[in-house]
N, CA and C of each residue as an Amber inpcrd file, in Angstrom:
protein
   774
  79.5900000  85.8170000 118.8620000  79.7050000  84.5220000 119.5400000
  81.1700000  84.2310000 119.8450000  81.5200000  83.9840000 121.1290000
  82.9310000  83.7560000 121.4720000  83.4580000  82.4650000 120.8750000
  84.7660000  82.4790000 120.6020000  85.4180000  81.3270000 119.9980000
  85.5890000  80.2250000 121.0340000  85.1870000  79.0080000 120.6940000
  85.3160000  77.8640000 121.5820000  86.7290000  77.2990000 121.4720000
  87.5370000  77.5150000 122.5040000  88.9250000  77.0410000 122.5050000
  89.1050000  75.7840000 123.3500000  88.0250000  75.1390000 123.7330000
  88.1320000  73.9670000 124.5950000  88.8180000  72.7990000 123.9000000
  88.7280000  72.7370000 122.5660000  89.3340000  71.6140000 121.8500000
  90.8490000  71.7260000 121.7830000  91.4050000  72.9110000 122.0500000
  92.8520000  73.0680000 121.9630000  93.5740000  72.1440000 122.9470000
  93.0990000  72.1230000 124.1990000  93.7820000  71.3300000 125.2130000
  93.3610000  69.8720000 125.1840000  92.2110000  69.5540000 124.5990000
  91.7220000  68.1780000 124.6170000  92.3080000  67.3630000 123.4650000
  92.0730000  67.7740000 122.2640000  92.5080000  67.0120000 121.0960000
  93.7290000  67.6150000 120.4160000  94.1820000  68.7740000 120.9070000
  95.2940000  69.4860000 120.2820000  95.0060000  69.8040000 118.8210000
  93.7310000  69.9810000 118.4960000  93.3040000  70.3460000 117.1530000
  92.5080000  71.6340000 117.2170000  92.6160000  72.4160000 116.1510000
  91.8620000  73.6570000 116.0640000  90.5080000  73.4000000 115.4160000
  89.7200000  74.4550000 115.2870000  88.3460000  74.2840000 114.7950000
  88.3040000  73.7960000 113.3560000  89.3270000  74.1050000 112.5690000
  89.3650000  73.6370000 111.1850000  90.1630000  72.3480000 111.0250000
  90.5130000  71.6950000 112.1300000  91.1790000  70.4000000 112.0660000
  92.6890000  70.4480000 112.0160000  93.2830000  71.6370000 112.0080000
  94.7390000  71.7320000 111.9380000  95.3560000  71.6370000 113.3260000
  96.6140000  71.2130000 113.3610000  97.3760000  71.2890000 114.5900000
  97.9360000  72.7010000 114.7510000  98.5550000  72.9600000 115.8910000
  98.9710000  74.3290000 116.2150000 100.0190000  74.8700000 115.2510000
 100.8260000  73.9870000 114.6430000 101.9320000  74.4450000 113.7960000
 101.7030000  74.1520000 112.3230000 100.4490000  73.9950000 111.9020000
 100.1550000  73.6790000 110.5080000  99.6270000  74.9030000 109.7660000
 100.1140000  75.0620000 108.5400000  99.6030000  76.1050000 107.6580000
  98.3000000  75.6640000 107.0150000  97.5180000  76.6380000 106.6120000
  96.3570000  76.3200000 105.7800000  96.8190000  75.9950000 104.3590000
  95.9060000  75.4600000 103.5740000  96.2370000  75.1530000 102.1750000
  96.6270000  76.4360000 101.4600000  97.7540000  76.3860000 100.7640000
  98.2350000  77.5440000 100.0210000  98.3560000  77.1960000  98.5450000
  97.7710000  78.0290000  97.7090000  97.8130000  77.8420000  96.2600000
  98.2450000  79.1550000  95.6240000  99.1580000  79.0860000  94.6520000
  99.6650000  80.3020000  94.0210000  99.9380000  80.0570000  92.5510000
  99.8010000  81.1260000  91.7550000 100.1030000  81.0970000  90.3240000
 100.8390000  82.3700000  89.9490000 101.6430000  82.2730000  88.8950000
 102.3900000  83.4210000  88.3750000 101.9590000  83.6800000  86.9380000
 102.0840000  84.9250000  86.5190000 101.7160000  85.3410000  85.1520000
 100.2540000  85.0460000  84.8570000  99.4010000  85.5200000  85.7310000
  97.9630000  85.3110000  85.5520000  97.3410000  86.3660000  84.6430000
  98.0210000  87.5030000  84.4440000  97.4940000  88.5630000  83.5920000
  98.5860000  88.9810000  82.6070000  98.3500000  88.7150000  81.3570000
  99.3730000  88.9590000  80.3410000  99.6430000  90.4460000  80.1210000
  98.6730000  91.3030000  80.4030000  98.8440000  92.7290000  80.1390000
  99.7770000  93.4020000  81.1350000  99.9870000  92.7990000  82.3070000
 100.8240000  93.4100000  83.3350000 102.2820000  92.9770000  83.1650000
 103.1880000  93.7930000  83.6830000 104.6000000  93.4210000  83.6630000
 104.8500000  92.1940000  84.5290000 104.1340000  92.0900000  85.6230000
 104.2150000  90.9270000  86.4950000 102.8950000  90.7560000  87.2200000
 102.4820000  89.5260000  87.4490000 101.1970000  89.2930000  88.1080000
 101.2340000  87.9680000  88.8490000 100.3250000  87.8430000  89.8030000
 100.2410000  86.6140000  90.5820000  98.8450000  86.4990000  91.1820000
  98.5160000  85.2700000  91.5350000  97.2710000  84.9740000  92.2530000
  97.6290000  84.0440000  93.4010000  97.1600000  84.3780000  94.6020000
  97.5500000  83.5910000  95.7690000  96.3530000  83.3560000  96.6810000
  96.2720000  82.1460000  97.1890000  95.2730000  81.7730000  98.1800000
  95.9700000  81.2650000  99.4330000  95.5990000  81.8090000 100.5790000
  96.0040000  81.2760000 101.8750000  94.7310000  80.9170000 102.6220000
  94.3700000  79.6460000 102.5710000  93.0630000  79.2740000 103.0910000
  91.9930000  79.8590000 102.1990000  91.0850000  80.6160000 102.7970000
  90.0340000  81.2800000 102.0280000  90.3390000  82.7480000 101.7570000
  91.5440000  83.1840000 102.0630000  91.9800000  84.5300000 101.7190000
  92.5790000  84.4970000 100.3170000  92.0340000  85.3160000  99.4110000
  92.4280000  85.2670000  98.0020000  92.8130000  86.6660000  97.5360000
  93.9920000  86.7550000  96.9120000  94.5450000  88.0430000  96.5120000
  95.0930000  87.9470000  95.0920000  94.8310000  88.9750000  94.2860000
  95.4400000  89.1360000  92.9680000  96.3940000  90.3210000  93.0330000
  97.5870000  90.1570000  92.4770000  98.5820000  91.2320000  92.4900000
  99.1150000  91.4590000  91.0810000  99.2650000  92.7160000  90.7160000
  99.8950000  93.0950000  89.4530000 100.9990000  94.1040000  89.7380000
 102.0490000  94.0400000  88.9300000 103.1840000  94.9570000  89.0660000
 103.3870000  95.6710000  87.7420000 103.5180000  96.9840000  87.8140000
 103.8160000  97.7960000  86.6360000 105.1470000  98.4900000  86.8530000
 106.0340000  98.3580000  85.8690000 107.3240000  99.0070000  85.9910000
 108.4550000  98.0220000  86.1510000 109.6260000  98.5500000  86.3770000
 109.9460000  99.9750000  86.5730000 109.6400000 100.8140000  85.3220000
 108.9860000 101.9310000  85.5450000 108.6120000 102.8290000  84.4640000
 108.9690000 104.2520000  84.8660000 108.7780000 105.1700000  83.9330000
 109.1030000 106.5620000  84.2060000 108.3480000 107.0540000  85.4280000
 109.0680000 107.6970000  86.3300000 108.4860000 108.0860000  87.6120000
 107.3390000 109.0520000  87.4570000 106.3940000 108.9090000  88.3960000
 105.2690000 109.8500000  88.4380000 105.3000000 110.5660000  89.7770000
 104.8620000 111.7660000  89.7890000 104.9040000 112.5790000  90.9990000
 103.5720000 112.5040000  91.7150000 103.6380000 112.1670000  93.0290000
 102.4130000 112.1750000  93.8310000 101.5160000 111.0270000  93.5120000
 101.5510000 109.9660000  94.3250000 100.7100000 108.7930000  94.1050000
  99.2520000 109.1180000  94.3160000  98.3890000 108.3560000  93.6610000
  96.9460000 108.5800000  93.7760000  96.4120000 107.8210000  94.9740000
  96.7890000 108.2800000  96.1720000  96.2550000 107.6840000  97.3850000
  96.9870000 106.4500000  97.8440000  97.9940000 105.9840000  97.1060000
  98.6990000 104.7710000  97.5040000  99.9370000 105.1010000  98.3010000
 100.4180000 104.1190000  99.0710000 101.6410000 104.3150000  99.8120000
 102.8060000 104.3380000  98.8670000 103.7500000 105.2390000  99.1060000
 104.9100000 105.3400000  98.2360000 106.1550000 105.6330000  99.0400000
 107.2840000 105.1300000  98.5440000 108.5360000 105.3600000  99.2340000
 109.6700000 105.3000000  98.2310000 110.6530000 106.0990000  98.4330000
 111.8220000 106.0690000  97.5730000 112.8980000 106.9580000  98.1410000
 114.0990000 106.7360000  97.7430000 115.2130000 107.5230000  98.2530000
 115.5600000 108.6810000  97.3440000 114.5720000 109.3970000  96.8000000
 114.8280000 110.4730000  95.8730000 115.0130000 109.9390000  94.4710000
 115.5920000 110.7940000  93.5860000 115.7700000 110.4040000  92.1980000
 116.8420000 109.3290000  92.0210000 117.6880000 109.1250000  93.0380000
 118.7480000 108.1330000  92.9080000 118.2100000 106.7130000  92.9470000
 117.0520000 106.5180000  93.5390000 116.4440000 105.1930000  93.6550000
 115.0440000 105.2060000  93.0580000 114.5880000 104.0330000  92.6780000
 113.2150000 103.9140000  92.2000000 112.2440000 104.0880000  93.3640000
 111.0930000 104.6230000  93.0700000 110.0480000 104.7810000  94.0690000
 109.1080000 103.5720000  94.0280000 108.8550000 102.9790000  95.1760000
 107.9380000 101.8410000  95.2840000 106.5980000 102.3530000  95.7830000
 105.5550000 102.1400000  94.9960000 104.2080000 102.5820000  95.3610000
 103.2750000 101.3780000  95.4060000 102.4050000 101.3780000  96.3900000
 101.4940000 100.2580000  96.6270000 100.0710000 100.7780000  96.6950000
  99.1920000 100.0940000  95.9780000  97.7600000 100.3950000  96.0310000
  97.0100000  99.1090000  96.3720000  96.1810000  99.1650000  97.3960000
  95.4130000  98.0090000  97.8600000  93.9300000  98.3100000  97.6940000
  93.2410000  97.4120000  97.0220000  91.7860000  97.5230000  96.8640000
  91.1020000  96.2990000  97.4500000  90.1560000  96.5190000  98.3400000
  89.4350000  95.4210000  98.9820000  88.0070000  95.4070000  98.4520000
  87.6350000  94.3120000  97.8240000  86.2920000  94.2020000  97.2540000
  85.2410000  94.2040000  98.3600000  84.0970000  94.8150000  98.0600000
  83.0380000  94.8680000  99.0540000  82.4960000  93.5060000  99.4320000
  82.5790000  92.5420000  98.5110000  82.0530000  91.2110000  98.7740000
  83.0960000  90.2850000  99.4060000  84.2930000  90.8100000  99.7220000
  85.3760000  89.9410000 100.2020000  85.1770000  89.5020000 101.6460000
  84.4570000  90.2870000 102.4340000  84.2770000  89.9650000 103.8450000
  82.8310000  89.7260000 104.2030000  82.6280000  89.3110000 105.4340000
  81.2800000  89.0260000 105.9140000  80.4700000  90.3010000 106.0620000
  81.1140000  91.3980000 106.4820000  80.3750000  92.6370000 106.7380000
  79.9530000  93.3620000 105.4660000  80.4800000  92.9460000 104.3050000
  80.1180000  93.5730000 103.0210000  80.3670000  95.0780000 103.0400000
  81.4520000  95.4790000 103.6680000  81.7740000  96.8910000 103.7930000
  82.7470000  97.2930000 102.7030000  82.4340000  98.3380000 101.9990000
  83.3070000  98.8310000 100.9420000  84.2580000  99.8660000 101.5250000
  85.5460000  99.6100000 101.4030000  86.5540000 100.4990000 101.9740000
  87.0980000 101.4230000 100.8860000  87.1360000 102.7140000 101.1850000
  87.6560000 103.6890000 100.2400000  89.1640000 103.8070000 100.3230000
  89.7380000 104.6490000  99.4630000  91.1850000 104.8320000  99.4320000
  91.7040000 105.4720000 100.7100000  90.8690000 106.2550000 101.3860000
  91.3160000 106.9190000 102.6040000  91.1420000 106.0910000 103.8620000
  90.7640000 104.8320000 103.7270000  90.5520000 103.9830000 104.8910000
  91.8680000 103.8000000 105.6500000  91.8120000 103.9090000 106.9770000
  93.0230000 103.8510000 107.7920000  93.7010000 102.4960000 107.6960000
  92.9100000 101.4280000 107.7000000  93.5040000 100.0930000 107.6490000
  94.2330000  99.8650000 106.3220000  93.6280000 100.3080000 105.2290000
  94.2700000 100.1500000 103.9260000  95.5560000 100.9670000 103.8600000
  95.5250000 102.1810000 104.3900000  96.7260000 103.0210000 104.3770000
  97.8690000 102.3840000 105.1580000  97.5480000 101.7590000 106.3020000
  98.5850000 101.1050000 107.0970000  99.1550000  99.8920000 106.3650000
  98.2980000  99.1340000 105.6980000  98.7850000  97.9950000 104.9180000
  99.6900000  98.4540000 103.7920000  99.2820000  99.5070000 103.0800000
 100.0930000 100.0270000 101.9770000 101.4630000 100.4760000 102.4690000
 101.4910000 101.1260000 103.6110000 102.7620000 101.6120000 104.1380000
 103.6600000 100.4570000 104.5650000 103.0750000  99.4360000 105.1910000
 103.8760000  98.2840000 105.6200000 104.4710000  97.5520000 104.4200000
 103.6820000  97.3620000 103.3670000 104.1770000  96.6810000 102.1670000
 105.2310000  97.5240000 101.4660000 105.0060000  98.8310000 101.3870000
 105.9590000  99.7280000 100.7380000 107.3080000  99.7010000 101.4440000
 107.2890000  99.8050000 102.7650000 108.5430000  99.8200000 103.5230000
 109.2970000  98.5000000 103.3720000 108.5480000  97.3910000 103.3470000
 109.2000000  96.0790000 103.2440000 109.9350000  95.9350000 101.9160000
 109.2740000  96.2880000 100.8090000 109.8880000  96.0810000  99.4960000
 110.8720000  97.1840000  99.1250000 110.7440000  98.3540000  99.7250000
 111.7340000  99.4080000  99.4600000 113.1120000  98.9960000  99.9610000
 113.1640000  98.1720000 101.0060000 114.4420000  97.7250000 101.5540000
 114.9910000  96.4990000 100.8350000 114.1140000  95.6650000 100.2740000
 114.5820000  94.4050000  99.6760000 114.8230000  94.5120000  98.1720000
 114.1350000  95.4120000  97.4830000 114.3490000  95.5770000  96.0410000
 115.6070000  96.3890000  95.7690000 116.2570000  96.1080000  94.6460000
 117.4400000  96.8660000  94.2440000 116.9830000  98.1180000  93.4960000
 116.4370000  99.0560000  94.2560000 115.8680000 100.2590000  93.6500000
 116.9350000 101.1760000  93.0580000 118.1920000 101.0210000  93.4910000
 119.2440000 101.9020000  92.9610000 119.5600000 101.6080000  91.4930000
 119.0780000 100.4640000  90.9930000 119.3160000 100.1340000  89.5870000
 118.3640000 100.8640000  88.6480000 117.3150000 101.4800000  89.1930000
 116.3030000 102.1300000  88.3570000 116.0470000 103.5570000  88.8550000
 117.0000000 104.4590000  88.6800000 116.7660000 105.8500000  89.1100000
 115.6760000 106.5130000  88.2720000 115.0240000 107.4790000  88.8600000
 113.9740000 108.2700000  88.1980000 112.8270000 107.3870000  87.6910000
 112.5060000 106.3360000  88.3930000 111.4500000 105.4310000  87.9350000
 110.5450000 105.0390000  89.0940000 109.4430000 104.3730000  88.7410000
 108.4350000 103.9780000  89.7180000 108.0710000 102.5090000  89.5290000
 107.9590000 101.8030000  90.6240000 107.4740000 100.4210000  90.6260000
 106.1310000 100.4230000  91.3470000 105.0840000 100.1380000  90.6150000
 103.7300000 100.1870000  91.1630000 103.2280000  98.7770000  91.4270000
 102.8730000  98.5000000  92.6750000 102.3190000  97.2140000  93.0950000
 100.8430000  97.4220000  93.4090000  99.9780000  96.7330000  92.6720000
  98.5300000  96.8560000  92.8660000  97.9720000  95.5280000  93.3700000
  97.2760000  95.5750000  94.4820000  96.7310000  94.3710000  95.1100000
  95.2110000  94.4600000  95.1650000  94.5510000  93.3860000  94.7510000
  93.0950000  93.2990000  94.8020000  92.7170000  92.1260000  95.7090000
  92.0100000  92.4250000  96.7760000  91.5940000  91.4000000  97.7330000
  90.2040000  90.9140000  97.3320000  90.1150000  89.6360000  97.0000000
  88.8510000  89.0460000  96.5700000  88.0990000  88.3720000  97.7100000
  88.8310000  87.8710000  98.7040000  88.2000000  87.1700000  99.8200000
  89.0850000  87.3110000 101.0450000  88.4530000  87.5060000 102.2140000
  89.1830000  87.6740000 103.4580000  88.8140000  86.5680000 104.4450000
  89.8430000  85.8890000 104.9410000  89.6370000  84.9070000 106.0110000
  90.9110000  84.7950000 106.8400000  91.4240000  85.9310000 107.2730000
  92.6200000  85.9520000 108.0860000  93.8950000  86.0370000 107.2680000
  94.9770000  86.5030000 107.9100000  96.3020000  86.6120000 107.2870000
  96.2700000  87.4750000 106.0330000  95.5410000  88.5860000 106.0690000
  95.3920000  89.4140000 104.8710000  96.7070000  90.0920000 104.4920000
  97.3760000  90.7210000 105.4520000  98.6390000  91.3760000 105.1560000
  99.6820000  90.3760000 104.6850000  99.7220000  89.2090000 105.3150000
 100.6760000  88.1740000 104.9130000 100.4120000  87.7180000 103.4790000
  99.1510000  87.5260000 103.1340000  98.8120000  87.1020000 101.7740000
  99.2070000  88.1750000 100.7580000  99.0090000  89.4480000 101.0930000
  99.3910000  90.5250000 100.1750000 100.9010000  90.5590000  99.9690000
 101.6690000  90.3740000 101.0360000 103.1240000  90.3680000 100.9080000
 103.5990000  89.1950000 100.0510000 103.0260000  88.0290000 100.2680000
 103.4360000  86.8530000  99.4920000 103.0610000  87.0000000  98.0160000
 101.8590000  87.5230000  97.7630000 101.4330000  87.7220000  96.3770000
 102.3030000  88.7670000  95.6840000 102.6530000  89.8330000  96.4030000
 103.5020000  90.8710000  95.8160000 104.8950000  90.3300000  95.4970000
 105.4240000  89.4530000  96.3440000 106.7300000  88.8510000  96.0760000
 106.7040000  88.0730000  94.7680000 105.6670000  87.2530000  94.5670000
 105.5720000  86.4680000  93.3440000 105.4220000  87.3670000  92.1200000
 104.6120000  88.4190000  92.2290000 104.4090000  89.3100000  91.0850000
 105.6890000  90.0640000  90.7310000 106.4560000  90.4680000  91.7290000
 107.7140000  91.1590000  91.4610000 108.7280000  90.2230000  90.7980000
 108.7320000  88.9640000  91.2150000 109.6050000  87.9840000  90.5660000
 109.1860000  87.7990000  89.1140000 107.8750000  87.7390000  88.8700000
 107.3830000  87.5860000  87.5040000 107.7410000  88.7950000  86.6460000
 107.7520000  89.9820000  87.2520000 108.1000000  91.1950000  86.5120000
 109.6030000  91.3190000  86.2750000 110.3980000  90.4690000  86.9110000
 111.8430000  90.5270000  86.7200000 112.5230000  91.6350000  87.4950000
 111.8810000  92.1370000  88.5520000 112.4940000  93.1840000  89.3720000
 113.4960000  92.5220000  90.3200000 114.7580000  92.8980000  90.2700000
 115.7550000  92.2380000  91.1250000 115.5480000  92.5730000  92.5960000
 115.7160000  91.5700000  93.4430000 115.5840000  91.7440000  94.8850000
 116.6010000  90.8400000  95.5760000 116.8900000  91.1490000  96.8240000
 117.8940000  90.3860000  97.5560000 117.4090000  88.9760000  97.8730000
 116.1280000  88.8040000  98.1540000 115.5640000  87.4810000  98.4270000
 114.0560000  87.6230000  98.5520000 113.3900000  86.4900000  98.6910000
 111.9440000  86.5050000  98.8660000 111.5870000  87.2170000 100.1820000
 110.4980000  87.9700000 100.1540000 109.8460000  88.3960000 101.3930000
 108.6210000  87.5140000 101.5760000 108.6220000  86.7120000 102.6260000
 107.5300000  85.7850000 102.9060000 106.9510000  86.1230000 104.2740000
 105.6510000  85.9140000 104.4300000 104.9850000  86.3240000 105.6660000
 103.9030000  85.3300000 106.0500000 103.6120000  85.2940000 107.3330000
 102.4800000  84.5250000 107.8570000 102.1090000  85.1060000 109.2210000
 101.0510000  84.6040000 109.8170000 100.5990000  85.0810000 111.1170000
 100.8200000  84.0170000 112.1760000 100.9290000  84.4590000 113.4130000
 100.9710000  83.5530000 114.5550000 100.2190000  84.2000000 115.7020000
  99.6350000  83.3730000 116.5460000  98.8280000  83.8880000 117.6440000
  98.9820000  83.0540000 118.8920000  98.0770000  83.2740000 119.8270000
  98.0980000  82.5680000 121.1030000  96.7200000  81.9770000 121.3600000
  96.6920000  80.8340000 122.0530000  95.4140000  80.1450000 122.2800000
  94.5590000  80.8180000 123.3340000  95.0610000  81.8300000 123.9880000
  94.3020000  82.4900000 125.0430000  94.3420000  83.9890000 124.8340000
  93.2510000  84.6580000 125.1630000  93.1880000  86.0990000 124.9920000
  93.9510000  86.8040000 126.1000000  94.1310000  88.1140000 125.9460000
  94.8830000  88.8940000 126.9300000  94.1700000  88.9290000 128.2720000
  92.8570000  89.0520000 128.2510000  92.0990000  89.2030000 129.4870000
  92.1230000  87.9440000 130.3510000  92.2460000  86.7690000 129.7200000
  92.2290000  85.5260000 130.4870000  93.5190000  85.3160000 131.2800000
  94.6330000  85.9290000 130.8200000  95.9080000  85.8480000 131.5280000
  96.3090000  84.4040000 131.8070000  96.1860000  83.5650000 130.8100000
  96.5090000  82.1480000 130.9430000  97.9860000  81.9330000 130.6570000
  98.7510000  81.5220000 131.6580000 100.1830000  81.3270000 131.4770000
 100.5010000  80.0920000 130.6430000  99.5570000  79.1440000 130.5490000
  99.7880000  77.9060000 129.7990000  99.3420000  78.0210000 128.3460000
  99.0970000  79.2440000 127.8650000  98.6410000  79.4270000 126.4940000
  99.7210000  78.9980000 125.5110000  99.2930000  78.3660000 124.4290000
 100.2150000  77.8640000 123.4140000 100.1430000  78.7440000 122.1670000
 101.2280000  78.8360000 121.4020000 101.2050000  79.6020000 120.1520000
 100.4770000  78.8460000 119.0500000  99.9480000  79.5870000 118.0950000
  99.2620000  79.0270000 116.9290000  99.8590000  79.6360000 115.6670000
  99.8380000  78.8800000 114.5900000 100.3830000  79.3310000 113.3110000
  99.2700000  79.5380000 112.2980000  99.3630000  80.6210000 111.5400000
  98.4600000  80.8820000 110.4170000  97.0060000  80.9020000 110.8530000
  96.6140000  81.9730000 111.5250000  95.2560000  82.0830000 112.0500000
  94.2560000  82.3760000 110.9340000  93.0700000  81.8100000 111.0540000
  91.9870000  82.1410000 110.1260000  91.2050000  83.3440000 110.6480000
  90.1820000  83.7410000 109.9080000  89.4490000  84.9450000 110.2650000
  88.7710000  84.8670000 111.6170000  88.1760000  83.7410000 111.9590000
  87.4880000  83.5900000 113.2420000  88.4670000  83.6540000 114.3990000
  89.6280000  83.0540000 114.2330000  90.6280000  83.0790000 115.2940000
  91.1920000  84.4830000 115.4800000  91.3550000  85.2250000 114.3950000
  91.8850000  86.5840000 114.5080000  90.9300000  87.5060000 115.2570000
  89.6390000  87.2370000 115.1740000  88.6720000  88.0770000 115.8730000
  88.7160000  87.8860000 117.3820000  89.1170000  86.7170000 117.8510000
  89.0440000  86.3970000 119.2680000  90.3950000  86.3000000 119.9660000
  91.4750000  86.0550000 119.2310000  92.7640000  85.7580000 119.8450000
  93.8040000  86.7970000 119.4580000  94.7750000  87.0530000 120.3320000
  95.8680000  87.9640000 119.9610000  96.7640000  87.3240000 118.9030000
  97.2300000  88.1200000 117.9470000  98.0550000  87.5860000 116.8660000
  98.9750000  88.6740000 116.3280000  99.9760000  88.2510000 115.5900000
 100.8870000  89.1650000 114.9250000 101.1710000  88.6530000 113.5200000
 101.5760000  89.5610000 112.6480000 102.0110000  89.2250000 111.2930000
 103.5050000  89.4510000 111.1980000 104.2300000  88.4210000 110.8010000
 105.6760000  88.5210000 110.7040000 106.1030000  88.1760000 109.2800000
 107.0330000  88.9420000 108.7520000 107.5880000  88.6870000 107.4280000
 109.0990000  88.6200000 107.5160000 109.6860000  87.6320000 106.8810000
 111.1360000  87.4570000 106.9180000 111.7060000  87.5630000 105.5150000
 112.9950000  87.8380000 105.4560000 113.6970000  87.9510000 104.1810000
 114.4520000  86.6590000 103.9180000 113.9790000  85.8950000 102.9510000
 114.6380000  84.6490000 102.5950000 114.3770000  83.5390000 103.5790000
 115.2840000  82.5520000 103.5700000 115.1290000  81.3860000 104.4250000
 115.7130000  81.5900000 105.8090000 116.3070000  82.7340000 106.0770000
 116.8930000  83.0070000 107.3800000 115.8580000  83.5040000 108.3690000
 116.3410000  84.1560000 109.4090000 115.4630000  84.6500000 110.4650000
 115.5120000  86.1740000 110.5710000 115.8910000  86.8370000 109.4730000
 115.9060000  88.2940000 109.4580000 114.4830000  88.8070000 109.2490000
 113.9440000  89.4660000 110.2530000 112.5650000  89.9510000 110.2120000
 112.5270000  91.3000000 109.5010000 111.7200000  91.3790000 108.4600000
 111.5770000  92.6320000 107.7090000 110.2210000  93.2920000 107.9540000
 109.2260000  92.5240000 108.3990000 107.8960000  93.0590000 108.6950000
 107.4210000  92.4570000 110.0050000 106.9310000  93.2920000 110.8900000
 106.3600000  92.8030000 112.1420000 105.2390000  93.7490000 112.5460000
 104.0130000  93.2700000 112.4690000 102.8310000  94.0860000 112.7670000
 101.9970000  93.3570000 113.7920000 101.6710000  94.0510000 114.8850000
 100.8180000  93.4740000 115.9200000  99.8670000  94.5490000 116.4150000
  98.5700000  94.2740000 116.3270000  97.5590000  95.2600000 116.6830000
  96.7170000  94.8330000 117.8870000  97.0530000  93.7130000 118.5090000
  96.3020000  93.2340000 119.6630000  97.2050000  93.1610000 120.8850000
  96.6050000  93.0850000 122.0570000  97.3520000  93.0580000 123.3070000
  97.6650000  91.6180000 123.6950000  98.8720000  91.4270000 124.2130000
  99.2820000  90.0920000 124.6300000 100.3460000  90.2380000 125.7170000
 100.4010000  89.2720000 126.6290000 101.4480000  89.2910000 127.6530000
 102.8140000  89.1430000 126.9990000 103.7800000  89.8810000 127.5190000
 105.1060000  89.8880000 126.9110000 105.7570000  88.5080000 126.9830000
 105.3580000  87.6830000 127.9580000 105.9460000  86.3410000 128.0620000
 105.5740000  85.4650000 126.8690000 104.4440000  85.7280000 126.2400000
 104.0040000  84.9070000 125.1030000 104.6150000  85.3660000 123.7800000
 105.1370000  86.5810000 123.7440000 105.5520000  87.1740000 122.4720000
 106.6940000  86.4000000 121.8270000 107.6510000  85.9540000 122.6170000
 108.7950000  85.2400000 122.0460000 108.3600000  83.9440000 121.3680000
 107.4530000  83.1920000 122.0120000 106.9640000  81.9590000 121.4080000
 106.1710000  82.2070000 120.1450000 105.3350000  83.2600000 120.1500000
 104.5680000  83.5970000 118.9600000 105.4870000  83.9820000 117.8090000
 106.5180000  84.7590000 118.1000000 107.4360000  85.1930000 117.0520000
 108.2310000  84.0150000 116.4950000 108.6460000  83.0970000 117.3770000
 109.4040000  81.9320000 116.9150000 108.5660000  81.0470000 116.0020000
 107.2980000  80.8570000 116.3610000 106.4000000  80.0510000 115.5190000
 106.1560000  80.7510000 114.1880000 106.0050000  82.0760000 114.2210000
 105.7850000  82.8140000 112.9850000 106.9780000  82.7450000 112.0450000
 108.1830000  82.8690000 112.5750000 109.3890000  82.7850000 111.7390000
 109.5190000  81.3900000 111.1390000 109.2130000  80.3650000 111.9160000
 109.2540000  78.9990000 111.3810000 108.2090000  78.8120000 110.2820000
 107.0380000  79.4150000 110.4560000 106.0180000  79.3510000 109.4190000
 106.4460000  80.0520000 108.1440000 107.1970000  81.1550000 108.2720000
 107.6980000  81.8610000 107.0910000 108.6350000  80.9740000 106.2760000
 109.4110000  80.1400000 106.9620000 110.3030000  79.2210000 106.2460000
 109.4890000  78.2180000 105.4220000 108.3700000  77.7480000 105.9830000
 107.5070000  76.8370000 105.2290000 106.8840000  77.5490000 104.0280000
 106.4640000  78.8010000 104.2280000 105.8670000  79.5640000 103.1260000
 106.8880000  79.7950000 102.0210000 108.1370000  80.0580000 102.3970000
 109.1600000  80.2870000 101.3780000 109.3550000  79.0500000 100.5090000
 109.3380000  77.8750000 101.1030000 109.4790000  76.6500000 100.3220000
 108.3420000  76.4980000  99.3160000 107.1240000  76.8730000  99.7340000
 105.9720000  76.7700000  98.8400000 106.1090000  77.7600000  97.6810000
 106.4440000  79.0130000  97.9920000 106.5780000  80.0220000  96.9420000
 107.7410000  79.6880000  96.0060000 108.8330000  79.1900000  96.5680000
 109.9760000  78.8350000  95.7320000 109.6230000  77.7160000  94.7610000
 108.8260000  76.7520000  95.2160000 108.4060000  75.6690000  94.3160000
 107.5100000  76.1960000  93.2030000 106.6660000  77.1850000  93.5160000
 105.8110000  77.7870000  92.4870000 106.6660000  78.4800000  91.4270000
 107.6680000  79.2370000  91.8680000 108.5470000  79.9470000  90.9290000
 109.3360000  78.9630000  90.0670000 109.8380000  77.9100000  90.6790000
 110.6340000  76.9330000  89.9290000 109.7770000  76.1820000  88.9070000
 108.5450000  75.8460000  89.2830000 107.6650000  75.1800000  88.3120000
 107.3570000  76.0890000  87.1390000 107.1230000  77.3530000  87.4290000
 106.8370000  78.3030000  86.3500000 108.0500000  78.4640000  85.4440000
 109.2500000  78.5770000  86.0310000 110.4520000  78.6840000  85.2160000
 110.7060000  77.4480000  84.3780000 110.3910000  76.2930000  84.9380000
 110.5720000  75.0470000  84.1880000 109.6420000  74.9920000  82.9830000
 108.3850000  75.4550000  83.1640000 107.4400000  75.4660000  82.0410000
 107.9100000  76.4120000  80.9450000 108.4780000  77.5570000  81.3300000
 108.9650000  78.5070000  80.3280000 110.1270000  77.9040000  79.5450000
 111.0460000  77.2540000  80.2450000 112.1830000  76.6420000  79.5690000
 111.7270000  75.5290000  78.6130000 110.7630000  74.7430000  79.0500000
 110.2710000  73.6680000  78.1950000 109.6010000  74.2210000  76.9460000
 108.8650000  75.3180000  77.0910000 108.2000000  75.9120000  75.9290000
 109.2150000  76.5060000  74.9510000 110.3220000  77.0300000  75.4680000
 111.3440000  77.5850000  74.5850000 112.0700000  76.4770000  73.8350000
 112.3600000  75.3960000  74.5390000 113.0830000  74.2750000  73.9140000
 112.2590000  73.6190000  72.8260000 110.9610000  73.4470000  73.1150000
 110.0990000  72.7760000  72.1370000 109.6880000  73.7350000  71.0240000
């Protein structure tokens, strides 16, 4: 069933009641699993992800199907494993380790954190990031990146700054060739199925783009507006994640004092 976009121009509201530049509800927690070196739980709308971090630990040779990257023995190797539950999506499809989409996500996450983490401080070691997707409703890669950032902070792995991500799209599809199409922020699952979109990740509160993934076709004239909206959304996401980290740190300090 095609997506009804008639409300965009009439009420300037989307199907879920948000305006074009509004994020969905975001909820996050740190240290959700005591057995892991670092862990987090994150919700972006109805997309729910659990992340655990192991390491830095003694390096292992040859990852078990996960994306891995490192600069040899001089730097730590960053490995990512993504598991998508069969009940997480509408299609109830169970994806194996060799799934192309999972492999691309693992590689994108690995490349992003290999550049931002201070891997030179941990030679001959491995940092393993494990992501479990419990529910999918759009912005899956962005949610995984945000959850991994929180888990790495919880594990105490030094990094240059937060890697935060979100999606942005356009109100019109490529085939319609609508020049008056407007950008949208933080697309849900239904919007991603019908509209062109991209996932953008930035480093810190600035505008340095560290991740940019786009798998749909769009007129080049719309790309600049979509990217600008996505970068602005990343700044909002960073404020949310930073508040989560600060609240967690405050609770730890209070428990130590008392």
